N, C-alpha and C positions, 0 to 999 in steps of 0.2 A: 533670442530672447531671454536668455542668462544674463548678458551683459545688462538689457535695460531694465530687468529686475532688479538686478546688482547696484545701479543707478539710480530707480525708485527707490530702493530702499536708504541708500545713503540721501538723498534728498529729502527723504521724509523726516530722518532722523535731523538732519540740518533745521527745518523747519520748525521743530521743536524748542529748538535754541532761541534765545531771545538777543544775542550780541549781534553787532553791526558786521561782523565780521563772517560770521556766520552764513549771515543773510545773503553776503553778497556771494560766498562759494557757493550757494543754493543756486543762484541765476546764473553763476557758471556752468554749472553741470547741467541745468537745465538746456542750455545753448546748446552745450555737448552733445545732449541726447537727441533734441531736434535737428539739429545738422547730418546726426547719424540717422534717421529716418525720412528725411529730405527725399531722398532718392527715392523711395517706397513710394512716398506718398505723391508723388508729381506722378508715377506712374499708373497709380490709381484714381487721382481727382479726388481722394478724403483728404483733408488737411488733417493734423494732428491739433490735439486742443485739451486745453488743461482749465478746469472749472478748481477754484480755491473756495471754500465757505468757513467762516467760522463763525464761533458763539461765547461772547465772554458773560461768565457770569461769577459774579466779586473776581476773585484773582485770578479764577483758573480761563485758560482758552481752550476751546476742541476747535481744533481743525480737522479738517477732511478732504480730501483731493481726488477728483476725477477726471484720468487722465485718458483720453483716445487716442490711440498709440496704432500708426501702420506699419505693419510686418509683414513685407514681401506682399502675398495674396490675398491678404487679410488685416482686418482691424481688429483692436483689442482693447475694453474696458477695464482701466487700474481702477481700484478704489484705497485710498489708504485712510486708515482711522485706527489712530491711537499707536499711530506710528508702523502699522501692519500694514503690506500692500497685499492686495488679491487680486488674480484676473475675476473678474464678475461677468462677464459677458465677451461674445467674439462674433464676428459674421465676416461675409465677403468685403474686401477692399472696395468693392466698386458700389454695396449698399449704404442703406441709410440707418440699418440696425444699431450701430454703437454709437451714431448721434442721438439717436431717440431714447436710449437705453442711459446715457449720460445725462440727456437735460429731463426724464423723466427722474434720477436722482437728484439733480440740483432742488427742481420744484419740491419735493419731498422736503429736502432738508432746509427750502427756504418756511414750509410750511412750521417748521419742526422749532424755527426762531433763530437758522444760520443766517449768516449775512452772504450772499455766494459773489462772486469776481469771476 
C-alpha cells in the first residue's frame, strides 16, 4: 500500500511537468505499478483502471486522476488533485463499488468542463 501511494505521488508530480522526458518517465512508473498489482487483479477479477481528466483555461491546465487499484482482497480508489493523492473509497475486490465511484467522479468532472480519457 505504501509503495503504491509513493508511486502515485511520484506519478502525480511527473504529470504536472510538461517536458517529454518527464511524460515518458510517468508512463514507465505507471507500467511498473500495473505490473505489481497484476497478480491481485487476476485473482479478484477486477481490473485496475486509470482515468485522467484535464481542463485548460488560458495558460493553466488542471489535471485530475482517478485510479482504481486492486490490493490483496480489496479495491481502492485514489484521487489526485493539485498533485495530492488521497484514498477516497475502498471495497471488496469482487464488488463493483470502486468502478462505480470512479464513474461517478468522472461524470461530475465532465459536467464541470473537464475532458476525461
